[in-house]
C-alpha positions in Angstrom: 80.2 146.7 -182.7 78.9 143.3 -181.9 76.3 142.9 -179.1 78.3 140.1 -177.6 80.9 142.5 -176.5 78.5 144.1 -174.0 77.3 140.9 -172.5 78.2 139.8 -169.0 80.4 136.7 -169.3 79.1 133.5 -167.9 82.1 133.2 -165.5 81.0 136.5 -164.0 77.8 135.0 -162.5 77.2 133.0 -159.4 75.3 129.8 -160.0 74.1 127.2 -157.7 73.1 127.1 -154.1 76.6 126.8 -152.8 77.6 130.2 -154.1 74.6 131.9 -152.5 74.7 130.3 -149.1 78.3 131.3 -148.1 79.0 133.8 -145.3 79.0 137.2 -146.8 81.1 139.8 -144.9 79.6 143.1 -146.0 76.0 144.1 -146.2 74.6 147.3 -147.7 71.0 148.1 -148.1 68.8 150.7 -149.6 65.1 151.2 -150.5 65.3 148.8 -153.5 68.3 146.5 -152.9 70.3 144.6 -150.4 73.9 144.0 -151.5 75.9 141.3 -149.9 79.6 140.9 -150.7 82.6 138.8 -149.8 86.2 138.8 -151.0 87.0 136.4 -153.8 90.3 134.7 -154.6 92.9 137.2 -155.6 93.3 137.5 -159.3 89.6 136.6 -159.9 87.1 139.1 -161.3 83.9 140.3 -159.6 81.0 137.8 -159.9 77.3 138.6 -159.5 74.3 136.7 -158.2 70.7 138.1 -158.3 67.8 137.1 -156.0 64.3 138.3 -156.7 61.2 136.5 -155.5 57.7 136.3 -156.7 56.5 138.1 -153.6 58.7 141.1 -154.4 57.6 141.3 -158.1 54.6 139.0 -158.9 54.9 139.7 -162.7 57.7 138.0 -164.6 58.1 141.0 -166.8 58.9 143.1 -163.7 61.4 140.5 -162.4 63.1 140.3 -165.8 63.3 144.1 -166.0 64.9 144.3 -162.5 67.4 141.5 -163.4 68.4 143.3 -166.6 68.9 146.5 -164.7 71.1 144.8 -162.0 73.2 143.0 -164.6 73.8 146.2 -166.7 74.9 148.3 -163.7 77.2 145.4 -162.5 78.6 145.0 -166.0 79.5 148.7 -166.1 81.1 148.8 -162.7 82.7 145.3 -162.8 86.2 146.6 -163.6 86.2 148.9 -160.6 85.0 146.3 -158.1 88.1 144.0 -157.9 88.0 140.3 -156.7 84.6 140.2 -154.9 81.5 138.0 -155.1 78.3 140.1 -154.9 74.7 139.0 -154.3 72.0 141.6 -155.0 68.7 140.9 -153.4 65.8 143.0 -154.7 63.8 144.3 -151.8 61.2 146.3 -153.7 60.4 146.2 -157.4 60.8 149.4 -159.2 58.3 150.4 -161.9 59.5 152.2 -165.0 59.1 155.5 -163.2 61.4 154.5 -160.3 63.9 152.6 -162.4 66.4 155.5 -162.6 66.3 155.9 -158.8 66.8 152.2 -158.4 69.7 152.2 -160.8 71.5 155.1 -159.0 71.0 153.4 -155.7 72.5 150.2 -156.9 75.5 152.0 -158.4 76.0 153.7 -155.0 75.7 150.4 -153.0 78.1 148.6 -155.4 80.7 151.4 -155.1 80.5 151.2 -151.3 81.4 147.5 -151.4 84.8 147.9 -153.0 
């Protein structure tokens, strides 16, 4: 199987300031993440935006790891979410030891948004 099949399509991501500053109706939070969501146009698929700052994770390696984790969890659950825009803000960076707990938390928060 080609690796491209498992990629998150570009149209499934939120880009630009306008997509991130809108009013988000639902908010869920946990130890590692805050998930904001709003309904999208019917017929559209779920889209994702990720926010992680340098204060949360000073090392770029850690920020990239968290982004990859968020994208992968979203990619796996995207078909179950329906037409919704989701912004995931990382509250606390997870090291390699906490990554499984962070992943489970994000799955739970994303399922609650649908």
